[in-house]
N, C-alpha and C positions, 0 to 999 in steps of 0.2 A: 502495501498499497502504499510504504514511504518512498519510494523509485515513483511508483505512476503519479504521483503527489508532485514531485522533481522533474515529473518528466513534464509533465502540465505549465506547471510555473514556467518554465524553459520556455517551451512551446506558446505564451503565454507573449513571453517578450519577444521572440521570433515574429510571431505575428502580429505586434503593436501597429507595425508600418502599415499593413494590408486594411485592419481594422481602421485603423485613423481615416485613411482613404475611401475607405466604403462609406463614412459616416459624414466628410468632407465632401462628397459626390452626389449623396443624399441628399444635404441641406442646400449646397448648390442647386439640383435644380427642384429645392421647396417640396420636396415627396411630405415631409409631416407636417408641410401648413394644407398641402393640398389635400390631403387625408383628413387632419381636422380631426372629425369626430365619423368620421365617413369609415363604411368598407366597399373598396372597388377590386375589379379587377384589373390582370395588368394591361391592356388596350386601352380602358380609360382612363386610365393612369399615365400612361404614355402619351395619350391624345393632348392631356392637361399638362405637363411639361414637355411637350414638344420633342418626346424623347424613339426608338427604335426598340420596338415591343420587344422583340427576343433578344436583345443586349440588356434590355432594362431589366430583364424578368431575372437573371445570374443575380444582378445588383438588390431585387426586392429580397430574394430567396438569403444572400446576402446578411441583409440588413434582420430575415427573420432570427433566423442562425447567432449571432449576436443580441437577440430579446433586444430589439427594435423596434420591429411590427412583427404582429399575428395574423399567420394564415388559415383563413377558414374558406372551407368551400371556394376554394381556388380564387378567395378574395381577402386584398388584406388590410390589415388597420394596424393604425398606432398603441404602441404597448403604451402604458401608463406613463413608464418614465418617459418616453418620446413625447406624449402630451403635454407634459408637464416642462419639459427644455427642449423642446427642437419646434414648437410651430411658433411663425413670429407671434406677437404682440401679446405673448402671454406674458404677467409677470415676472416669470424665474427664466426666459426664453434665454440659452445660451446658445444661439445659433452662431453671430458674429465672435467669439470668444473660440470657436472650432474653425473658423477660417480665419483665422488671424494664428493661430497656433500650427495651424495647415501652412500655411504662406511663410513662416517666419518655420520651418523644418525642414525647407529646400535650404536652410543656410547652414543649414547641418551637415548636409554633404561633405564641405567644405573643411571639414574637422581634422580629418587624417591630414591635409594638407597644409594644414595650418602645425600642426604638431610634429612633424616631422622632418627633418633637418635637410635632409639630404634626397632630391626628388629626382629619382634614377630611373629609365624607364627597363622595365623586366622582360617578361615574354610578352610575346605578343599578342595582343588584346584577344584575336578569338579563341586561341588556345588556353589564355588564362578564364575567358569564359565557360567554354568546353569544360576543361579541367574544374573549374568550379562548382559548375552545374553536375556531375559524377562525383561528385566527394560529398553534396550536398546532401543527394537524393540515395546515398552509402549513410551519411549520416542519417540518417529519416528510420533507414532500415535497416541501423543498430536499434534504433527506438524500442524494439520491440518486434518490427515488422517478419520482420529475415525469419525470427527462431520462432514463432506465431504461427507464420505458415508453414514451417517445414515439420512442428507440430498435428498441422489443422487438415493437411495433406493424405493421403494413404495411396502410395504410388511403390509399394513392396511389388518384388518382381523384377519393374522397369529398369533395364540396363541404359536405354538410350535418351537422352532429353536434348532439346535445343530452346538454348534460354535465350529467344528471338530480342534485339535488344537489352543482351542483359547489360549494360553501362558497367559497374564497378565489378562485376564478376559475382557479390555475394550471394544474391540466392543459390546459384550452382554451387559456392562454397560451403551452404549449409545445408543441402538439400544432399550432396554427396557426402558430405557428415553424415548424414542419417542415413541414408541408405548407399554401405560398400559398394554394392556391384554398381551404381551406377553411375554410368558417365557424362557428361554435359558437354554439349557446343555451342558456345556464346557469340550471337552473329551481332554483329554492330559496322558502325563506318570505321575505316580502318583511323583517322584520327583518335576514335574511342578505344578502340583495341589497344593502342600503344597505352593509354593509360590504365586500361583493363591488363593487361600484364605487367605494368608494376605495382596494382595494389592485391594479386593473388598470390603475387611471389613468394611472398614468407607463410604460406601456410600449404599444406601436407596435401589437403584436397586437390593444388593445380595437377599436380600430374593424371588427375582424370579429367580434366577441363582444357578441351581445343576453343583456340580462337580464329573465328572464320570473317573475312572481309564481307556484306551481304547488304545488298540493300533490299528492306524489311516488304519491300509492296514489290518489286519485280524478279526476285532471283528467290528462285528454290532452295528449301532448308534440310532438302534431302528426304531421303524413302527410309518406309520401313518405322520410323521413329515414333518411338514409346510414348513421350511426353514433350511437349512443347508449351512452355512458361514466357507467357507476357506479361511481364512486371511493369508500372509505370511506361505502359507504350500505348496503348487504344487511346488517348484523347480526345481525337478529331473521327467524325463519322464519315469524310469523305474519304480517309484512307482506310478504315476499319476494314471492308466489304476485301479488300485486296488483300489486307494484310491476315485476315483470315482465312482466305481460299488457299494463301500459299500454306498453312499451319494445317488445313483440312488435306492437302494435297500429297503433304510430307507424313504423313501421322496411317500408322496401322489402323487395321479393322478394331474398334475397342479401345483403340488408345487414347492420353486424356489433354485435355488442353486445360489451362489452371491462368487466369486473368485474374491480376490483381490492380487495383489502384484507388487511388481518391478523388473517388466518385461521392454523390449527393444521394441519398437518399431519393422516391416517390413523388416527396413534397416537395425534393430539390431544396432543401431547405438544413439538411441535418447531414452527415456532422458537421460541426463549425470548421472541422478544417477540409472536408468535401467542399464545401461551398465555398468559402477563400479560395481554393485552387482551383476551383471549375471557374473561378470568376476571374483569376490570373488567368487564366487561358486566353482569357476575350482580352486584357489590354495588351496581351504581345501579340493577339492574330484575332483583329475582329470580326473575320470571316471565318474564321474556327466554326465549325457545327457541334457544338458541346453537344458529350456523351455522357448521360444520366442513369440509373439502374433500369428504367424501363425501355431507354435508346437500345443498352448495353445487353440485357433479355432477347431484347426482337434481332437484335444483327446477329449476336451467337443462334439464336433459331434458324433463322434466314440463310447463315451458312451451311447449316444442315445440321451441327450439334444436335445431339440430346443434351441437355443440360438437366445437370444433377444436383447439383449445389450454388445455391448465393448466398450471401448474409455478410452481414461485416465481419472483419476480421481482429482489427483494432477499432480502438477509441477513433479512428483519424480514417478507414481505409475500407475497401470491402472485396472478397475474394467470389468467385466464381470459378466453378467447376464442369467441366461438360466430356461430354463422350463423343468419339467417332463412331458410331452406329449407323451404317447404311442401312436406309431404306429404301425397299422397290420405289417408290412416287420418287422419293428423291436422286436416284441415280437415273431416272427417268429424264428428269429434268435437267441433273449434269450433260443427258449423252447430247440435249436436245440443244444447250447452252452451245456445246463445243462446234456441235453440229451447223450451228449459225455463225459461231463466229470461222470456222472452217468455211 
């Protein structure tokens, strides 16, 4: 319990910039004043604040997860907290203070440059960002994600796994440790695999891990594979079908698909980390087609997989497990599709 509380405290600090950005944007859009004491659907709110409904919704859901709004029957309303502090012309309105602190917070980006004496140029910026991202996802995995996954899945008897988009290699490490007969092939970009090689170097399990450069959308994942792991890979519906098709094609009959990530629940507002993570995806790519749990279920089934489990993995993440069970109608559809493409 103590470790769990410490983890949550650390994540509260790390997520603080995301949370203040959500609050500031909501105040800037005048969301709380628009809602006041009303309960409105996303389309009507979007119309009143001149916003795009499909990009506004993740913001509203993040507000729900933060306790700023309440979602009921597909309509949003202010929480008591927001009615008191964030509706303009209310006696205790604090919106202007939030705006001030947000604007001044941009100056804090200069803090590092103010403190250091010699500003030397380090590694290439693109390489620095790549390395930071991979190590950050590794950090999150070390907060229980990887170990919990190894305890939840049962891949006894499986010998060949493909860890597509395996990043730091952490999930391959823990699963190979749990299953001594398992061998894993990590597929990723060449730039990423250079970092992967460094990060798995000190683990005994590296002897059963192979690194292979691949484009997850275009390249084959292999043949007669027992397990395909997609961890922190599918966050955009635009690329999901091609990745799942490649996973399907490489798996043996009754092979396993294990898919985990930071997704939000059917109401799109829980868990907090998932709701903020989804919103963060839009910040980096406003054209992204966000994947939620219902979307994930649909696209996995559409790819032909038999869904066997979908549930929260930790307080922050979800896991989906499916099997490649070939049904006659699916095989017929696959042949028809191939004939059309031919």
